[in-house]
N, C-alpha and C positions, 0 to 999 in steps of 0.2 A: 504494500500500500504506500503511495507516495506521501511526501511531507505535506503537499497541498491538501490531499484528501484528509490527512490527520487533522490539519488545522480547521478544515471546513466542518469535519465531524464534531470537533470539540468546541465550536463557537456557538454559544446560545443565541447571540444576536443574529447571526446569519440564519440559524434555524428558525428564529421567530419571524424574521423578515420573509423567509421563504414560505412559511406556513400561512402568513397573514398578508401576503403581497396584495391580494385583490382588495381586501377591506381597507388596508392602508392607502391604496391608490384612490379608492373612491372617497375616503375621508379627506385626502388631500384635495381632490377635485371639488368636493363640497365646500371646503374652506375657501378655495380660490374663487368659486362662484359667489359665495357669501360676501367676501371682501370686495369683489368687483362690483356687485350691485349696490353694496353699501356706499361705495365711493361714487358710483355713477348716478345715483338718485338720492334725493333729499328725504324721501318718505319710506324707503325700504326698511330702515332700522326703527321706525316708530312702533311703539307697542301695539297699536291697533293693527298695523299691517302684518306684523309678525304673528299675532294671534289669528289673523285671517288666513295666513299661509298654513298654519298647522290645522286650523279648522277644515280648510278645503282639502288638505292632504290626508286627513283621517280615513275617509272611505277608501282611497287608493291604497293606503298602507294596510288596512285590514284585508283587502283582497290580495295584495301583494304577498302578505305573510302566508296565506293559504296557497297562493300560486307557487311560492317557494317549495312547499311540500310536493306539489304536482310536478314541478320541473325537476326536482331532485330524483323523482322516480323515472325520469326520462320522458315524461309526458308533457302535455301543454293543454291549457284550457282557453279557447278562443271565444267562449260563449259568455264570459263573465259580465260584459256590458249588457247583453241582452237579458240575462237573468235578473240583473239589477233593475232593468226597465220593467220587467214583469212584476217584481216585488213592489217597485215604486208605484206602478199603476194599480195593482190589486189592493195594496194597503189603503190607498186613497178611496177606492171604491167601497171597501167593506167598512171603513170608518164612516164614510158618508151614508152608508146603509144603516148605521146605528150600532155596529159592533163595538163593545168597550175596547179602548185602545190597548190595554195590557194584553187582552186576549188576541187582538190583532197582531201584536208584536210576536207572540208565541206562534201564531198561525203562519206568519211570514217566514220565521226562522225554520219552521218545519217544512214549509213549501220549498225554501231554498235548499235544504238538506235533501229533500226528496228528489228535486231536479238533479242534484249532484249524484245521488244514488242511481238514478235512471241512466245518466251518462256513464257513470263509473262501471255499471254492470255491462254495458256494451264494450267498453274498453278492456275490462279485466276478464270477464267470463266469455265474451264472444270474440275476443281477439281483434276487434276493429281498431285501427290506429287512432290515438287520441285526437290527432289533428283532424281526421275526417269526422269523428263523432261530434267534437265540439264546434267544428265549422258548420255542421248541420244544425247544431243547437243554436249557434249565433243567428241563423236565419229563422229557425222555428220560433224561438222565444221572442225575438224582436217582432215577428209577425203576430204572435199571440198578443203582445202588448198593444200593438197598433189596432188589432181587431177589437180588443176589449174597450179601448178608449176612443175609437174612431178618429184618432189623431189629435184629440183635444186634451188639454190639461184638466185635471180634476182637483179642485181646491180642497184643502183640509182646514176646517174651521172649528173653533169651539172646543179644542182638545189641547189645552195648554200643557198637560203632562206629556203628551206625545211630542209636541213641538219643542219641548225642553231638550229632548234627545239631540236635536240638531242645532238649537240656538242657545241653549243654556250654558252657564259657566259654573264651575265649582272652584272656589278659592282663586278666582281670577283666570282659571284655565278653561278653555272651551271643553264642554262635556264630550263632544266627539273625539277630541284629542286624548282625553283620559281613557275612553273606551279603546282607542287604537293602541295606546301605550300598554294597556292591560293585555290586549290580544298579542302584541309583540313579545311581551314578557312570557306569556304562556307558550307562544310558538317557540321561543328560544329554549325554554326549559324542556319542552317536549322533544324537540329535534336533537338536543345535545345531552339530555340527562335521562331519558327514558328508553325502555326497551322498544317501544313503538317507533321512536325516532331512529334508533339503530336499524330497525327493520326497513324503514322507508329508505334509508341510505343504502342498505344492502340490496334492496330490490332495484334501485337505480344503478348500482354497480354491476349487478348480474342477476337478473330475474330468475333464470333457470337454476343457478347455483343456490339462490335463496330458497327456492322451492324444494330442492333436493336435500337441504339440511333440515327440513321440517318446518320452515316458516310458512304461515298462512299467506303466501305471496299474493294470491289473487284477491283475497279479502282486504289486505292492506292496500293494494293498488286501488281497489274500488273506494276505499275509505278516504283517500286523499281528495277524490272528486266530491265526496260528501262534505269534506271540510271546505272545499272551494265553494260549493253551493251554499253552505251555511254562512260563510263569510260574505257572499253576495247578498244573502238575505239581510244581514246586519248592515252592510253598506247601503243597500237600497232603503232601509228604514231611516238611516241617518240623513240620506240625501232628501228623502221625502219630508222629513221633519225640518230640515234646514230651509228648504224652498217653500214649504207650506202647501205643496201640491204634488200630485202624481202625474207623470207624463211618460208616454211611450218613447219619447225622444231622449229620455234620461240616459246618461252614461254612454253616449255614442263615442266610440274610440277608446273606451275605458280599458279594454283588453290590451291595447297598445301600450298604455301608460303602465299598467301593472307588470306586463312582461318586461318592459324596458327597465323598470325599477329593479326587478329580480336579477336580470342578466347584468345590469350595471353594477349591482352589488356583489357580483362574483359567482353566482350560482351557475353551474355548467349546464348548458342546454343538452349535453350528452347524458346527464344524470349522474348520480352517485356523489355529488359534491355541492354544498351550498351553505349559506350562512344567513341567519336572521338579521344579525347586525348589519351586514352588507345590504340587505333588502331595505332596512330602515334608512340607511344613508342614501341608497339609490332613490328611494321615494322622496326624501326631503330634497335631494339635489334637483330632481325633476320639478318639484313644486317650487323651489326657489328660482329656477330658470324661468318657468312659466310666469311667475309673479313679477320677476325682475324685468322681463321683456315687456310686459304690459306697462309697468311703471316708467319704462323708457320710451313709451308711446310707439312701440313696435307692434305691428299687426299680430293679433293673437293667433292668426292662422300660421304665422311663421313658427310658432311653437311646435306644430306638427312636423315641420321640416327638421327642427332641432331634435325632437324626440326620435324620429326615424334615424337621423345621423348618429345619435347617441347609441341606439341599439346596434347599428352596424359597427361603430367604433368599439363598443363594449365587447361584442362577440369576437372581433379581431384581436383585441388586447387579451381577452379571456383565453383564446386559443394560444396566443404567443406566450403569455405568462405561464399557462399550464404546461406547455411544451418545455419551457425553460426549467420549471420546477421539476418536471419529470426527469429531464436530463441530469439536473443537479442531484436528484435523489439517487440516480444510478451511480453517479460519481462517488457520492458519499458511501454508498454500499459497496463500492469497489467492483461493481459488475460491469 
């Protein structure tokens, strides 16, 4: 073994940088964006604007956390925006029809989980690629939302308890942000500290190997789509409560933002590797960029160009960094 290999193997700093390269890179990028918009605009650092950023980022973060689980398994969910639109529309309709809002919340969470179960069954037990199943779901559920609402917005009135979910504050912090933080903490604990989290990673690394060692691989694979549907149910409720209405046009392009946040945070689209902290940073980076561009009086449509460019750049860097880390790991092992 060479002297260089010995030094590399014995350096905790190099090991730390190698293991956390993606999270550190997105953290650096986030700080750069934050400083840039702080200097470029007078209103970016105002408390009101910062609270608005985290309030608007909350639904995306909730869905992105669940999307992290899906992508770690090597799958993808393109239907999240359409599922949110269905939840958004249906909750407005049933509250307008007189259903108590606490019961409506439970019903919408159950509906979101059921939709996820429906799609997950096709992916896991029928062997249809997740891309195809959720692409179909993107069209089906958006169409259902449009059919139910006839293209109109449905106002939500006289239910202050429900509206508090999207507009309220607790100790000066927007309530949606508190919910998103709790979801992120739970996601981090589950993926890094629990048996289920290890099974999700194992399935993403090698589904057949996971099945052969006795893991309930198909059930676990299906369950991540249930989590995604449940997260969409929660995000749809928060959006309906914030806007005070339900609309079939809600969350258009939401899947793009969620996937961008996940891959920007370092989760591999090939599966088997991901980080909740990276997803949080990726979500906040995209939220800061979107907010900063608007404050700079740049067309909001330009953010779609930026988001698409971020996805491409993130995947390219993801591949390059992963390849470098793989080569370095071989060097340290002397293979």
